[in-house]
N, C-alpha and C positions, 0 to 999 in steps of 0.2 A: 394629431400626432400620437402614436402609440408609445407606451412607457418604454424607455431605453434602460436596460440593466447592463452595467459595466462591471466587470471584475478587474481588479488592478493588482498586480503582483508586488505591491509595496504598501505596507500598512501605514506609511507616512503620507501618503497622498490624501488630501483632504478635500471636502466639498468646496473649500475656499479656492483651491487650485482650479477647479472647474469654473467657479464663478468669476475668476479672473479673465476668463475667455470671452469672446464677443458672442455670448449666448443670451437671448432674452430670457426673462423670468418664466414665462409660460414653458419654455423648453426646459429650463433648470428644474421645474417642478415635476417634469416627467422622467428625470434622470435619477437612477438609483445606483449608488456606488456600493460595491461589495469588496472589501479588502481581503486579499489572499496573500498573507505574508509568506514569502518564500526565502527570505534572507534575514539573518539576524546581525546586529552590530555588537561588537564587544570591544572594550578597551584593551589595549595591549600594554601590560607592564613589563618593559624591557630596559636593559641598560641603554640602548639606543634612544628610547624615548626620553629617559632621565637626562641622558647627555644633551638631547636636542632642547629641553627645557632649561638646562644650565646655559647653553649658548644663547637662547632666547633672552634670558634674564640679563645677559651680558651685553645685549644689543648687537649680537653677531649677524643677525638677519635683516635684510632690506625689505623683503616681501614675506608675507604670509597669505597663503592660498588655501581656501577651504573648498573642497569638492563635494560636500553634501552638508545638509542641515544636521545630520547625525554626527558628522565629523566635528562640527562646532560644538555640539553638546558634550561629546566625549572629550574633546580638547579642554573645555573649561572644567569638566569633572576631574580631569587629571590635574590641571593647573591648581585647582583649589586645595589639592592635597600635598602640593609642593611646599617645602619649608620657606621658599622665597616667592611666595604667591604674589605679594604686592609688587615685587620688582618685575615679575613676569607680565603682570597686567600694565605696568608702567611702560615696559619696553614694547609690548605689542602695540600700545597706542601710538608708538613712534614709527612703526612699519607701515608699509603700504599693504592694505589688506584688500585681497581680490577674492571674490566668491564666484561659484559656477553659475548661479542664477538668482532669481528674485526671491524664492523661498529661503535659501541659504542666507541671503542678505537680510531678510526679515528676522530670522532667528538670531543672527549676529547682532542686530539692532537691539534685540531684547536683552543682550548682554552689555549694551552700552557703547558699541563700537560701529563706526562708519566704515563702509567698504564700497568698492567699485564692482559692478558686474563684469566679469571678464568675457565679454562677447563682442565680436566685431559685427555681429548680425544687426541688420536694420529692424525697424518695428515690425514690418511685414513678414520678414523671414526670420523668425526667432528660432535659435537653436542654442542650447547650452551644453557644452561638453569641454572636456579638458583640452582638445585640440583648439577649440575656440579661445581658451585662455591663452594658449601659446601665441596665437595670432594677435590677441589683444595686446 
């Protein structure tokens, strides 16, 4: 098998993402991943975000849905800078947390939270999208 060179338009895709597929080690050794970052993610400091964190700290929400691992990181970056950080963490622990896929779930676990992957797909037909979360 010749070397396979893959360019991915997301710097967040890691070799681990490929290794989680049903590919044997001999094939993995021949894959070279090249990240081509085409998008950047920035946190948004707005009154709407501030108000949403206030609502979160008061137990307003029943569900919290994360649509990307970057969203998780930015969410907790913003949360730690809130004056009521402890209350936000306490309340998010009481919500039903849903994530778009296994990578986002893993990042969220790193922050100490459990979640459900919002996918109605079966093992054979994996697809992770916001429409799948709605069906879930």
